[in-house]
N, C-alpha and C positions, 0 to 999 in steps of 0.2 A: 409581619414576619417568623419565620418558621422558628420553631425550639431548638430545632435538628441541623446537628451540624459532623463537618466528617473527623473523624480521628483517623490517624496514624499509630495504627497496632504495628511492633518491634519487636521477634521471635528475641526470648532472654536465649535458645539451644538448649538443646540435649543436657543429657549429663559429659557428655566430651566434650559437649560447646560444637556439635555438628549442628548449625542449620541456624545459631548466631546470626544476626540483624535480617532475615528473613524479612518481609511488611505484608499489612493486610491493610486498608480501607477500607471506615467504616461508614455507615452515617449512625449517629448515639445522639440519642432524644437530652433533654437536658432536663424536663420536667419528669423524668424516671428517674434520672440520680441520688442516691439514696444520700451519699455523704459529697458535699462539695470538693471538702481536702484533700482525698482518696483521687485515684488518677485507673482507671478506668483498667482489668486487669482481667484477661481469661483464658481459656484452651484453648488451641483451633490446631487445623491438623496440619504440618512442615511440611509441603513437600519436599527439602532436600532433607532430615533429616527422616522421612517417612515412618513418622507418629509426632501423639499431638504432642503440643508445648503450650511453652505460656508464652503470651503475649500482655505488651502493657503496652499503655498506652506512651507516646509519645509527643515533643508538642511543638 
């Protein structure tokens, strides 16, 4: 069985709230995850806000 899972990342938007709710789907490897209690968080390009914003894992 594969240790990868599909994860939905949702944008929190920029300082004005532009681009909030934009989503990315990524494959995430559970073996690499450092702390299982924390949700995955990363910065990615948001095409609606046209800048890099924070994306957080949504269940």
